[in-house]
GUMIMI-307988 format. One record per residue: residue number from 1; chain; y, x, z of N, C-alpha, C in turn. Coordinates in Angstrom, 2 decimals, m for minus. Each point is the difference from the previous one (the first is absolute). Layout:
# residues N
REC num cadena     n_v     n_u     n_w    ca_v    ca_u    ca_w     c_v     c_u     c_w
REC NUM      A       Y       X       Z       Y       X       Z       Y       X       Z
...
This chain:
# residues 282
REC num cadena     n_v     n_u     n_w    ca_v    ca_u    ca_w     c_v     c_u     c_w
REC   1      A   65.29   94.69    3.86    1.27   m0.68   m0.15    1.01    0.53    1.01
REC   2      A    1.21    0.28   m0.49    1.06    0.47    0.87    1.25   m0.82   m0.25
REC   3      A    0.81   m0.18    1.06    1.30   m0.63   m0.19    0.94    0.50    1.07
REC   4      A    1.30   m0.19   m0.22    0.97    0.48    0.98    0.42   m1.10    0.96
REC   5      A   m0.80   m1.10    0.04    0.17   m1.12    0.92    1.14   m0.94   m0.35
REC   6      A    0.79    0.29   m1.01    1.08   m0.89   m0.38   m0.08   m0.31   m1.49
REC   7      A    0.13   m1.29   m0.34   m0.04   m0.45   m1.39    1.14   m0.99   m0.22
REC   8      A    0.68    0.15   m1.10    1.06   m0.95   m0.37   m0.57   m0.97   m1.03
REC   9      A    0.10   m1.30    0.30   m0.54   m1.05   m0.85    1.13   m0.92   m0.46
REC  10      A    0.03   m0.30   m1.28    0.97   m0.96   m0.55   m0.71   m1.34   m0.21
REC  11      A    0.60   m1.07    0.52   m0.56   m1.34   m0.13    0.83   m0.75   m1.04
REC  12      A   m0.58   m0.20   m1.18    0.72   m0.65   m1.08   m0.15   m1.52    0.07
REC  13      A    0.91   m0.64    0.72   m0.01   m1.45    0.17    0.72   m0.62   m1.21
REC  14      A   m0.74   m0.17   m1.10    0.62   m0.34   m1.27   m0.21   m1.47   m0.37
REC  15      A    0.88   m0.51   m0.85   m0.17   m1.31   m0.60   m1.18    0.04   m0.96
REC  16      A   m0.91   m0.97    0.15   m1.13   m0.14   m0.91    0.07   m1.39   m0.63
REC  17      A    0.09   m0.03   m1.33    0.08   m1.25   m0.74   m1.36   m0.31   m0.62
REC  18      A   m0.50   m1.20    0.25   m1.29   m0.38   m0.53   m0.06    0.05   m1.52
REC  19      A   m0.99    0.70   m0.54   m0.21    0.06   m1.43    0.99    0.84   m0.77
REC  20      A    0.71    0.90    0.69    1.01    0.85   m0.65   m0.28    1.47    0.28
REC  21      A   m1.10    0.54   m0.54   m0.40    1.35    0.37    1.01    1.09   m0.36
REC  22      A    0.64   m0.11   m1.15    0.92    1.06   m0.39    1.19    0.10    0.96
REC  23      A    0.58   m1.14    0.34    1.14    0.03    0.94   m0.46    0.48    1.37
REC  24      A   m1.18   m0.44    0.42   m0.50    0.42    1.31   m0.27    1.50    0.04
REC  25      A   m0.59    0.52   m1.08   m0.29    1.43   m0.02    1.27    0.84   m0.08
REC  26      A    1.03   m0.51   m0.64    1.28    0.72    0.00    0.54    0.14    1.42
REC  27      A   m0.09   m1.08    0.78    0.46    0.08    1.39   m0.89    0.94    0.82
REC  28      A   m1.30   m0.04   m0.28   m0.92    0.90    0.71    0.32    1.46   m0.31
REC  29      A    0.27    0.30   m1.27    0.33    1.37   m0.38    1.29    0.46    0.68
REC  30      A    0.97   m0.89    0.09    1.25    0.36    0.67   m0.23    0.27    1.47
REC  31      A   m0.86   m0.81    0.64   m0.31    0.23    1.41   m0.69    1.34    0.20
REC  32      A   m0.89    0.38   m0.92   m0.66    1.30    0.08    1.04    1.12   m0.09
REC  33      A    0.88   m0.12   m0.98    1.02    1.04   m0.19    0.96    0.07    1.19
REC  34      A    0.44   m1.17    0.48    0.92   m0.02    1.14   m0.68    0.55    1.25
REC  35      A   m1.27   m0.33    0.18   m0.72    0.52    1.16   m0.12    1.51   m0.05
REC  36      A   m0.33    0.53   m1.17   m0.11    1.45   m0.15    1.35    0.66    0.25
REC  37      A    1.07   m0.59   m0.51    1.34    0.56    0.21    0.40   m0.01    1.47
REC  38      A   m0.61   m0.92    0.77    0.27   m0.05    1.44   m0.91    0.92    0.79
REC  39      A   m0.82    0.78   m0.71   m0.86    0.96    0.67   m1.35   m0.52    0.43
REC  40      A   m0.37   m1.21   m0.47   m1.30   m0.56    0.39   m1.14    0.78   m0.63
REC  41      A   m1.08    0.11    0.74   m1.23    0.61   m0.51   m0.98   m1.06   m0.49
REC  42      A    0.13   m1.22    0.54   m0.82   m1.14   m0.40    0.93   m1.16   m0.34
REC  43      A   m0.27   m0.68   m1.10    0.70   m1.24   m0.33   m1.02   m1.13    0.02
REC  44      A    0.30   m1.05    0.77   m0.88   m1.16    0.11    0.69   m1.20   m0.63
REC  45      A   m0.73   m0.71   m0.88    0.53   m1.15   m0.73   m0.87   m1.22    0.26
REC  46      A    0.51   m1.22   m0.31   m0.68   m1.23    0.42   m1.30   m0.33   m0.74
REC  47      A   m0.59   m1.06    0.47   m1.24   m0.60   m0.53    0.28   m0.66   m1.37
REC  48      A   m0.93    0.19   m0.94    0.08   m0.66   m1.31    1.40    0.09   m0.59
REC  49      A    0.59    1.20    0.04    1.39    0.14   m0.41    0.19   m0.18   m1.51
REC  50      A   m1.07    0.06   m0.75    0.13   m0.12   m1.46    0.18   m1.45   m0.45
REC  51      A   m0.91   m0.88    0.44    0.02   m1.40   m0.45    0.42   m0.97    1.08
REC  52      A    0.07    0.47    1.23    0.32   m0.90    1.12   m1.26   m0.58    0.60
REC  53      A    0.01   m0.12    1.32   m1.17   m0.50    0.73   m0.26   m1.47   m0.37
REC  54      A   m1.24   m0.30   m0.37   m0.49   m1.33   m0.38    0.73   m0.60   m1.19
REC  55      A    0.62    0.82   m0.83    0.57   m0.56   m1.23   m1.13   m0.22   m1.00
REC  56      A   m0.01   m1.15   m0.70   m1.11   m0.30   m0.92   m0.21    1.03   m1.10
REC  57      A    1.01    0.80   m0.30   m0.16    1.03   m1.05   m1.07    1.02    0.36
REC  58      A   m0.40    0.05    1.27   m1.06    0.93    0.41   m1.27   m0.20   m0.82
REC  59      A   m0.29   m1.25   m0.37   m1.25   m0.29   m0.69   m0.04    0.55   m1.42
REC  60      A    1.16    0.18   m0.61    0.04    0.42   m1.39    0.69    1.34   m0.24
REC  61      A    0.82    0.44    0.96    0.83    1.17   m0.24   m0.30    1.17    0.93
REC  62      A   m0.98   m0.14    0.87   m0.38    1.13    0.84   m0.49    1.16   m0.86
REC  63      A    0.23    1.22    0.45   m0.40    1.19   m0.74   m1.01    0.83    0.80
REC  64      A   m0.74    0.82   m0.72   m0.94    0.89    0.66    0.75    1.06    0.79
REC  65      A   m0.69    0.59    0.96    0.50    1.15    0.76   m1.02    1.12   m0.15
REC  66      A    0.38    1.15   m0.59    1.34    0.27   m0.54    0.26   m0.79   m1.28
REC  67      A    1.26   m0.19   m0.29    0.44   m0.74   m1.17    1.48    0.25   m0.19
REC  68      A    0.64   m0.64   m0.96    1.40    0.29   m0.29    0.95   m0.16    1.18
REC  69      A   m0.16   m1.06    0.78    0.91   m0.19    1.14   m0.25    1.04    1.08
REC  70      A   m1.28    0.25    0.27   m0.33    1.03    0.98    0.58    1.34   m0.42
REC  71      A   m0.22    0.36   m1.26    0.46    1.30   m0.49    1.52    0.10    0.03
REC  72      A    0.67   m1.12   m0.28    1.47    0.01    0.04    0.51    0.32    1.40
REC  73      A   m0.57   m0.65    1.01    0.45    0.24    1.37   m0.40    1.40    0.48
REC  74      A   m1.24    0.38   m0.28   m0.46    1.31    0.45    0.79    1.11   m0.67
REC  75      A    0.33   m0.17   m1.28    0.78    1.02   m0.68    1.38    0.14    0.62
REC  76      A    0.60   m1.12    0.39    1.30    0.07    0.67   m0.13    0.72    1.33
REC  77      A   m1.04   m0.31    0.76   m0.20    0.66    1.28   m0.26    1.49   m0.19
REC  78      A   m0.73    0.35   m1.07   m0.24    1.41   m0.28    1.30    0.72   m0.33
REC  79      A    0.83   m0.61   m0.82    1.29    0.60   m0.33    0.85    0.22    1.25
REC  80      A   m0.14   m0.92    0.96    0.80    0.08    1.23   m0.68    0.81    1.09
REC  81      A   m1.27    0.35   m0.20   m0.70    0.85    0.96   m0.36   m0.69    1.30
REC  82      A   m0.41   m1.29   m0.06   m0.31   m0.74    1.21   m1.39   m0.64   m0.09
REC  83      A   m0.58   m0.28    1.16   m1.15   m0.88    0.08    0.49   m1.43   m0.25
REC  84      A   m0.84   m0.81   m0.64    0.35   m1.38   m0.28   m1.13   m0.92    0.41
REC  85      A    0.36   m1.06    0.72   m0.95   m1.08    0.28    0.67   m1.29   m0.47
REC  86      A   m0.67   m0.72   m0.90    0.61   m1.18   m0.61   m1.06   m1.04   m0.30
REC  87      A    0.39   m1.28    0.15   m0.91   m1.10   m0.30    0.10   m0.43   m1.45
REC  88      A   m1.15   m0.16   m0.66   m0.06   m0.40   m1.40   m1.11   m1.03   m0.21
REC  89      A    0.12   m0.77   m1.06   m1.01   m0.99   m0.37   m0.98    0.67   m0.95
REC  90      A   m1.26    0.10    0.41   m0.98    0.80   m0.75   m1.02   m0.87   m0.72
REC  91      A   m0.21    0.27   m1.27   m1.09   m0.61   m0.75   m1.16    0.99   m0.05
REC  92      A   m1.16   m0.44    0.47   m1.19    0.84   m0.04   m1.15   m0.83   m0.54
REC  93      A   m0.48    0.38   m1.19   m1.02   m0.77   m0.70    0.47   m1.45   m0.14
REC  94      A   m0.69   m0.97    0.55    0.43   m1.39   m0.16    0.65   m0.56    1.26
REC  95      A    0.46    0.89    0.89    0.61   m0.45    1.25    1.40    0.58    0.18
REC  96      A    0.76   m0.64    0.87    1.35    0.45    0.34    0.04    0.28    1.49
REC  97      A    0.64    1.12    0.37    0.11    0.38    1.40    1.46    0.20    0.38
REC  98      A    0.30   m0.31    1.24    1.28    0.35    0.62   m0.20    1.41    0.57
REC  99      A    0.54    0.99   m0.69   m0.35    1.39    0.30    1.21    0.82    0.41
REC 100      A   m0.29    1.18    0.52    1.05    0.96    0.35   m0.47    1.39   m0.40
REC 101      A    0.93    0.78   m0.52   m0.31    1.38   m0.39    0.66    0.96    0.97
REC 102      A   m0.61    1.17    0.13    0.60    1.13    0.71   m0.09    1.19   m0.93
REC 103      A    1.17    0.60   m0.31    0.02    1.16   m0.89    0.65    1.18    0.70
REC 104      A   m0.32    1.21   m0.47    0.52    1.24    0.56    1.21    0.47   m0.80
REC 105      A    0.80    0.92    0.56    1.18    0.49   m0.72   m0.31    0.67   m1.33
REC 106      A   m1.23    0.47   m0.19   m0.34    0.63   m1.28   m0.44   m1.03   m1.05
REC 107      A    0.05   m1.29    0.36   m0.35   m1.05   m0.93   m1.44   m0.43    0.02
REC 108      A   m0.81    0.57    0.87   m1.41   m0.40    0.07   m0.13   m1.32    0.77
REC 109      A   m0.89   m0.85   m0.48   m0.28   m1.27    0.67   m1.05    0.25    1.08
REC 110      A    0.43   m0.13    1.27   m0.87    0.34    1.12   m0.91   m1.15    0.41
REC 111      A    0.49   m1.24   m0.18   m0.74   m1.12    0.60    0.46   m1.31   m0.64
REC 112      A   m0.95   m0.90   m0.21    0.29   m1.38   m0.39   m0.66   m0.91    1.03
REC 113      A    0.79   m0.82    0.66   m0.52   m0.93    1.01    0.14   m1.42   m0.52
REC 114      A   m1.03   m0.82    0.21    0.02   m1.41   m0.40   m0.02   m0.87    1.24
REC 115      A    0.97   m0.89    0.11    0.20   m0.82    1.20   m1.27   m0.78    0.34
REC 116      A   m0.30   m0.02    1.28   m1.21   m0.66    0.50    0.31   m1.38    0.57
REC 117      A    1.01   m0.11    0.84    0.31   m1.28    0.65    0.93   m0.83   m0.90
REC 118      A   m0.55   m0.44   m1.13    0.76   m0.81   m0.96    0.07   m1.44    0.49
REC 119      A    1.21   m0.56    0.08    0.14   m1.38    0.46   m0.79   m0.95   m0.89
REC 120      A   m0.49   m1.10    0.58   m0.85   m0.91   m0.77    0.70   m0.52   m1.24
REC 121      A    1.30   m0.33    0.11    0.70   m0.56   m1.16    0.28    1.07   m1.06
REC 122      A   m0.09    1.27    0.38    0.23    1.08   m0.96   m1.27    0.42   m0.71
REC 123      A   m1.15   m0.52    0.43   m1.26    0.42   m0.59   m0.21   m0.57   m1.41
REC 124      A    0.88   m0.91   m0.42   m0.05   m0.45   m1.39    0.51    1.10   m0.94
REC 125      A    0.69    0.99    0.58    0.52    1.12   m0.79   m0.72    1.31    0.28
REC 126      A   m0.31    0.27    1.27   m0.47    1.33    0.38   m1.43   m0.04    0.56
REC 127      A   m0.81    0.95   m0.43   m1.31    0.21    0.58    0.12    0.82    1.29
REC 128      A   m1.09    0.08    0.73    0.00    0.66    1.31   m0.41    1.47   m0.15
REC 129      A    0.80    0.89    0.62   m0.34    1.42    0.00   m1.20    0.29    0.87
REC 130      A   m0.62    1.15   m0.21   m1.25    0.32    0.70    0.02    1.33    0.74
REC 131      A    1.12    0.74   m0.05   m0.03    1.35    0.56    1.27    0.32    0.78
REC 132      A   m0.17    0.80    1.05    1.10    0.58    0.76   m0.15    1.51   m0.02
REC 133      A    1.12    0.71   m0.07   m0.04    1.46   m0.02    1.20    0.57    0.74
REC 134      A   m0.16    1.22    0.47    1.09    0.79    0.57    0.07    1.29   m0.79
REC 135      A    1.20    0.35   m0.45    0.20    1.15   m0.86    0.64    1.13    0.79
REC 136      A   m0.62    1.18   m0.03    0.59    1.17    0.64    1.08    0.58   m0.90
REC 137      A    1.20    0.18    0.56    1.11    0.61   m0.74    0.66    1.03    0.90
REC 138      A    0.82    0.88   m0.56    0.73    0.96    0.83    0.96   m0.67    1.00
REC 139      A    0.32   m1.27   m0.22    0.91   m0.71    0.90   m0.74   m0.72    1.12
REC 140      A   m1.30   m0.12   m0.13   m0.79   m0.72    0.99   m1.08   m0.81   m0.68
REC 141      A   m0.84   m0.63    0.80   m1.06   m0.86   m0.51    0.58   m1.39   m0.24
REC 142      A   m0.03   m0.46   m1.25    0.67   m1.24   m0.38   m1.02   m1.06   m0.36
REC 143      A    0.12   m1.16    0.66   m0.77   m1.19   m0.37    0.91   m0.98   m0.72
REC 144      A   m0.57   m0.80   m0.87    0.77   m0.99   m0.75   m0.64   m1.37    0.17
REC 145      A    0.83   m1.00    0.32   m0.44   m1.39   m0.09    1.16   m0.84   m0.52
REC 146      A   m0.16   m1.31   m0.07    1.01   m0.85   m0.61    0.25   m1.23    0.85
REC 147      A    1.22   m0.21    0.40    0.54   m1.23    0.57   m0.96   m0.70    0.97
REC 148      A   m0.62   m1.12   m0.42   m0.81   m0.82    0.90   m1.24    0.71    0.52
REC 149      A   m0.32    1.18   m0.52   m1.05    0.80    0.62    0.32    0.28    1.46
REC 150      A    1.28   m0.13    0.36    0.44    0.29    1.37    0.16   m1.24    0.86
REC 151      A   m0.44   m1.16   m0.48    0.02   m1.18    0.84   m0.85    0.25    1.25
REC 152      A    0.33   m0.70    1.07   m0.73    0.17    1.25   m1.49   m0.29   m0.17
REC 153      A   m0.35   m0.97   m0.88   m1.41   m0.35   m0.16   m0.73    0.88   m1.01
REC 154      A    0.69    1.03   m0.54   m0.69    0.95   m0.87    0.28    1.43    0.45
REC 155      A    0.28    0.16    1.28    0.41    1.30    0.51   m1.12    1.03   m0.03
REC 156      A   m1.22   m0.48   m0.21   m1.11    0.96   m0.11    0.19    0.95   m1.18
REC 157      A    0.77   m0.42   m1.00    0.28    0.90   m1.12    0.82    1.19    0.46
REC 158      A    1.02   m0.25    0.81    0.80    1.08    0.57   m0.80    0.84    0.98
REC 159      A   m0.87   m0.66    0.78   m0.88    0.75    0.90   m0.86    0.98   m0.79
REC 160      A   m0.49   m0.44   m1.14   m0.85    0.88   m0.82    0.78    1.20   m0.50
REC 161      A    1.23   m0.22   m0.47    0.83    1.12   m0.42    0.26    0.95    1.16
REC 162      A    0.22   m0.56    1.19    0.18    0.83    1.19   m1.23    0.83    0.29
REC 163      A   m1.17   m0.61   m0.11   m1.25    0.74    0.24   m0.25    1.04   m1.08
REC 164      A    0.56   m0.20   m1.17   m0.12    0.99   m1.07    0.97    1.16    0.17
REC 165      A    0.88   m0.10    0.99    0.90    1.11    0.29    1.42   m0.15   m0.51
REC 166      A    0.38   m1.20   m0.43    1.35   m0.19   m0.52    1.05    0.32    1.07
REC 167      A    0.98    0.78   m0.38    1.17    0.25    0.84    1.19   m0.85   m0.45
REC 168      A    0.01   m0.34   m1.29    1.02   m0.86   m0.57   m0.71   m1.07   m0.83
REC 169      A    0.42   m1.26    0.15   m0.44   m1.06   m0.90    1.20   m0.45   m0.81
REC 170      A   m0.14    0.02   m1.32    1.02   m0.50   m0.92   m0.44   m1.36   m0.50
REC 171      A    0.89   m0.99    0.08   m0.40   m1.37   m0.29    1.03   m0.72   m0.87
REC 172      A   m0.17    0.04   m1.34    0.84   m0.84   m0.86   m0.18   m1.47    0.36
REC 173      A    1.09   m0.75    0.06   m0.07   m1.38    0.48    0.95   m0.91   m0.78
REC 174      A   m0.19   m1.30    0.22    0.89   m1.01   m0.58    0.11   m1.15    0.99
REC 175      A    0.70    0.23    1.10    0.09   m1.01    1.06    0.77   m1.20   m0.51
REC 176      A   m0.64   m1.15    0.05    0.53   m1.21   m0.63    0.09   m1.12    1.03
REC 177      A    1.14   m0.70    0.01    0.21   m1.09    0.94    0.61   m1.19   m0.73
REC 178      A    0.01   m1.18    0.66    0.66   m1.16   m0.56    1.48    0.27   m0.18
REC 179      A    0.58   m0.65   m0.98    1.40    0.27   m0.32    0.92   m0.30    1.18
REC 180      A   m0.37   m0.96    0.85    0.85   m0.39    1.13   m0.08    0.98    1.16
REC 181      A   m0.96    0.91   m0.02   m0.18    0.93    1.11    1.14    1.01    0.05
REC 182      A    0.52    0.24    1.19    1.07    0.97    0.18   m0.47    1.11    0.94
REC 183      A    0.83    1.01    0.12   m0.32    1.12    0.87   m0.05   m0.42    1.47
REC 184      A    0.59   m1.15    0.32    0.03   m0.45    1.38   m1.28   m0.71    0.42
REC 185      A   m0.72   m0.58   m0.97   m1.17   m0.79    0.42   m1.30    0.44   m0.67
REC 186      A    0.00    1.11   m0.72   m1.25    0.46   m0.61   m0.89    0.70    1.01
REC 187      A   m1.30    0.07   m0.34   m0.99    0.53    0.95   m0.31    1.46   m0.26
REC 188      A    1.00    0.73   m0.40   m0.16    1.40   m0.41   m0.71    0.84    1.05
REC 189      A    0.50   m0.06    1.24   m0.56    0.88    1.03   m1.46   m0.30    0.28
REC 190      A   m0.34   m1.27    0.14   m1.36   m0.37    0.35   m0.96    0.26   m1.16
REC 191      A    0.44   m0.31   m1.21   m0.91    0.07   m1.15   m0.20    1.41   m0.51
REC 192      A    1.06    0.83    0.06   m0.08    1.32   m0.60    0.06    1.14    1.01
REC 193      A    1.04    0.04    0.80    0.18    1.16    0.88   m1.10    0.08    1.05
REC 194      A   m0.43   m1.11    0.54   m1.02    0.04    1.05   m1.32    0.60   m0.49
REC 195      A   m0.55   m0.43   m1.15   m1.23    0.65   m0.48    0.21    1.48   m0.33
REC 196      A    1.12    0.32   m0.65    0.29    1.41   m0.31    0.02    0.82    1.29
REC 197      A    0.68   m0.52    1.00    0.15    0.76    1.24   m1.34    0.16    0.71
REC 198      A   m0.85   m1.03   m0.09   m1.33    0.09    0.60   m0.75    1.21   m0.55
REC 199      A   m0.02    0.12   m1.33   m0.69    1.12   m0.63    0.68    1.33    0.30
REC 200      A    1.33    0.02   m0.09    0.73    1.24    0.21   m0.24    0.55    1.40
REC 201      A   m0.05   m0.88    1.00   m0.26    0.43    1.37   m1.42    0.52    0.17
REC 202      A   m0.96   m0.72   m0.54   m1.39    0.37    0.21   m0.36    1.33   m0.65
REC 203      A    0.53    0.22   m1.21   m0.40    1.19   m0.76    1.11    1.03   m0.13
REC 204      A    1.14   m0.26    0.63    1.15    0.89   m0.09    0.33    0.26   m1.47
REC 205      A    0.19   m1.11   m0.74    0.32    0.07   m1.42    1.44   m0.45   m0.22
REC 206      A    0.50    0.26   m1.21    1.26   m0.58   m0.45   m0.33   m0.90   m1.18
REC 207      A    0.46   m1.25    0.05   m0.27   m0.96   m1.05    1.32   m0.34   m0.69
REC 208      A    0.02    0.15   m1.32    1.21   m0.18   m0.79   m0.25   m1.11   m1.01
REC 209      A    0.82   m1.05    0.05   m0.19   m1.13   m0.89    1.32   m0.36   m0.65
REC 210      A   m0.01   m0.09   m1.33    1.21   m0.38   m0.73   m0.29   m1.26   m0.80
REC 211      A    0.96   m0.92   m0.02   m0.20   m1.25   m0.70    1.10   m0.25   m1.02
REC 212      A   m0.32   m0.82   m0.98    0.96   m0.35   m1.03    0.98   m1.05    0.51
REC 213      A    1.04   m0.23   m0.80    0.95   m1.08    0.28    0.14   m0.84   m1.26
REC 214      A    0.52   m1.23    0.19    0.20   m0.91   m1.12   m0.65   m1.34    0.26
REC 215      A    0.17   m0.91   m0.93   m0.59   m1.34    0.07   m1.17   m0.08   m0.97
REC 216      A   m1.12   m0.54    0.46   m1.20   m0.08   m0.82    0.15   m1.12   m1.02
REC 217      A   m0.30    0.33   m1.26    0.02   m0.96   m1.10   m1.40   m0.02   m0.62
REC 218      A   m0.62   m1.17   m0.04   m1.33   m0.12   m0.56   m1.08    0.22    1.04
REC 219      A   m1.16   m0.63   m0.20   m1.12    0.18    0.90    0.06   m0.89    1.22
REC 220      A   m0.97    0.14    0.90   m0.11   m0.91    1.15    1.11    0.14    1.03
REC 221      A    0.75    1.09   m0.03    1.07    0.21    0.97    1.39   m0.15   m0.61
REC 222      A    0.08   m0.67   m1.13    1.28   m0.18   m0.67    1.02   m0.63    0.96
REC 223      A    1.21    0.57    0.03    1.06   m0.50    0.86    0.08    0.70    1.34
REC 224      A   m1.06    0.71    0.37    0.07    0.79    1.23    0.75    1.29   m0.27
REC 225      A    0.36    0.70    1.05    0.80    1.21   m0.17   m0.68    1.20    0.63
REC 226      A    0.19    1.15   m0.65   m0.45    1.29    0.52    1.18    0.60    0.74
REC 227      A   m0.19    0.39    1.25    1.14    0.16    0.90    0.29    1.43    0.45
REC 228      A   m0.63    0.99   m0.59    0.30    1.35    0.45   m0.50    0.23    1.42
REC 229      A    0.84    0.55    0.83   m0.35    0.31    1.39   m1.10    1.06    0.08
REC 230      A    0.03    0.94   m0.94   m0.96    1.11    0.01    0.05    0.71    1.36
REC 231      A   m1.13    0.56    0.40   m0.10    0.47    1.38   m0.85    1.26    0.10
REC 232      A    0.36    0.83    0.97   m0.81    1.15    0.39   m0.33   m0.17    1.48
REC 233      A   m1.28    0.06    0.35   m0.43   m0.20    1.38   m0.85    1.18    0.44
REC 234      A    0.34    0.55    1.15   m0.78    1.07    0.61   m0.56   m0.45    1.33
REC 235      A   m0.59    0.92    0.73   m0.65   m0.35    1.26    0.98   m0.53    1.04
REC 236      A    1.28    0.36   m0.14    1.01   m0.48    0.96    0.69   m1.27   m0.46
REC 237      A   m0.32   m0.48   m1.19    0.61   m1.23   m0.50    0.70    0.21   m1.33
REC 238      A    0.98   m0.86   m0.28    0.69    0.03   m1.29    0.88    1.24   m0.10
REC 239      A   m0.23    0.78   m1.04    0.79    1.20   m0.27    1.16   m0.34   m0.92
REC 240      A   m0.25   m0.92   m0.94    1.01   m0.39   m0.99   m0.29   m1.40   m0.46
REC 241      A    1.06   m0.78   m0.21   m0.14   m1.35   m0.54    1.16   m0.25   m0.94
REC 242      A   m0.29   m0.40   m1.23    1.04   m0.21   m0.99    0.52   m1.44    0.07
REC 243      A    0.96   m0.31   m0.84    0.64   m1.31    0.00   m0.99   m1.11   m0.36
REC 244      A    0.31   m1.19    0.51   m0.85   m1.17   m0.21    0.79   m1.07   m0.76
REC 245      A   m0.23   m0.13   m1.27    0.33   m1.17   m0.81   m0.41    0.28   m1.44
REC 246      A   m0.01   m1.03   m0.81   m0.52    0.13   m1.35    0.92    0.76   m0.95
REC 247      A    1.21    0.33    0.47    0.96    0.72   m0.84    0.20    1.45    0.44
REC 248      A   m0.79    0.44    0.96    0.29    1.28    0.67   m0.76    1.17   m0.61
REC 249      A    0.11    0.19   m1.30   m0.58    1.18   m0.60    0.66    1.25    0.55
REC 250      A   m0.81    1.00    0.35    0.56    1.20    0.63   m1.01    1.13   m0.06
REC 251      A    0.45    1.16    0.39   m0.88    1.15    0.13    0.16    0.54    1.41
REC 252      A   m1.06   m0.14    0.80    0.01    0.57    1.34   m0.64    1.37   m0.01
REC 253      A    0.62    0.95    0.64   m0.54    1.36    0.06   m0.22    0.34    1.47
REC 254      A   m1.25    0.33    0.33   m0.39    0.15    1.40   m0.75    1.31    0.19
REC 255      A    0.36    0.75    1.01   m0.74    1.19    0.40   m0.98   m0.40    1.09
REC 256      A   m1.28    0.27   m0.22   m1.01   m0.33    1.00   m0.69    1.27    0.47
REC 257      A   m0.43   m0.04    1.23   m0.83    1.07    0.54   m1.46   m0.36   m0.24
REC 258      A   m0.70    0.84   m0.73   m1.40   m0.26   m0.29   m0.82    0.32    1.25
REC 259      A   m0.72   m0.97    0.53   m0.79    0.26    1.21   m1.08    1.04   m0.25
REC 260      A   m0.42    0.65    1.07   m1.13    0.91   m0.11   m1.26   m0.78   m0.37
REC 261      A   m0.95    0.67   m0.63   m1.25   m0.66   m0.33   m0.70   m0.43    1.28
REC 262      A   m0.48   m1.24    0.01   m0.61   m0.55    1.22   m1.51    0.20    0.00
REC 263      A   m0.64   m0.55    1.02   m1.45    0.12    0.14   m0.70   m0.56   m1.22
REC 264      A   m1.21    0.50   m0.25   m0.78   m0.45   m1.14   m1.41   m0.38    0.46
REC 265      A   m0.71   m0.72   m0.86   m1.38   m0.35    0.29   m0.15   m0.81    1.27
REC 266      A   m1.07    0.25    0.73   m0.26   m0.77    1.22    1.05    0.25    1.07
REC 267      A    0.74    1.11   m0.10    1.06    0.26    0.97    1.12   m1.04   m0.08
REC 268      A    0.12   m0.67   m1.15    1.02   m1.05   m0.11   m0.31   m1.14    0.96
REC 269      A   m1.28   m0.33    0.14   m0.36   m1.05    0.95    0.45    0.32    1.41
REC 270      A   m0.16    1.25    0.39    0.44    0.42    1.33    1.52   m0.10    0.11
REC 271      A    0.70    0.43   m1.05    1.46   m0.05   m0.01    0.50   m1.43    0.12
REC 272      A   m0.61   m0.91   m0.76    0.44   m1.41    0.05   m0.29   m0.60    1.38
REC 273      A   m1.13    0.35    0.58   m0.34   m0.53    1.32    1.02    0.47    1.04
REC 274      A    0.39    1.27   m0.09    1.00    0.54    0.93    1.34   m0.70   m0.16
REC 275      A    0.28   m0.49   m1.20    1.26   m0.70   m0.26   m0.08   m1.50    0.31
REC 276      A   m1.16   m0.44    0.48   m0.15   m1.40    0.40   m0.42   m0.94   m1.09
REC 277      A   m0.39    0.54   m1.16   m0.43   m0.87   m1.09   m1.43   m0.47    0.26
REC 278      A   m0.22   m1.31   m0.14   m1.31   m0.58    0.20   m0.45   m0.65   m1.29
REC 279      A   m1.17    0.33   m0.46   m0.57   m0.61   m1.20   m0.32   m1.46    0.31
REC 280      A    0.73   m0.91   m0.61   m0.13   m1.41    0.33   m1.31   m0.60   m0.50
REC 281      A   m0.73    0.72   m0.84   m1.25   m0.54   m0.53   m1.19    0.25    0.93
REC 282      A    0.22    0.76    1.06   m1.10    0.30    0.94    0.17   m0.76    1.30
């Protein structure tokens, strides 16, 4: 694997409407095209962008991966010559997963990830994923996870990606808060940036997370809002942070420096010890 240490990533902070896949995919396609026109090599899109996170339509309208929605997005990314990471609702046999795809500029599907840290109230819709992977690309080693996989109490998932050699983690998300929550009193830094920064410092990674915007209709979170605030975090802290509110659809374009590949295998334990990390289970 080779890279020139710099990658341009487009963060498609798009409106996602519950149960409206065609309108959502139109916005996703536009974000892919706009990102490519801005010179991005990777376009990152939100969690469950087709049907909306925890929308009841997941039970009846989820599609296989690959499938028509997957192919539609990947074909657009292929036409634009970019890598694509996007969250989709996946039907597999008799189960539904909150999944994310990673595709290459030539249109090949590199990876399908199924969310592991599914919230308890969301388990009526989504089954639990069983695998983590890191994909070698010419831009760097890319790991994929989804939203709550990065909670402080599930940070072992990010640790695993770090041990697998990830230099970049791409994380489709759908950050959701009560309608009364504002940018002045939300727990954004503690809930999201702190865990991201913990991992980024320990493994010298860059973590990129993009979230949808809009108001949730249907399901257990009806009336709550998806607030944007997409973020890029590196070892030194926040590199980029987008607007925060439910109406702030936007496209953020960020140039990141891809860190050098870090220690592997048992040498990671030595590296973490030198950085002051203590395994709390011992």
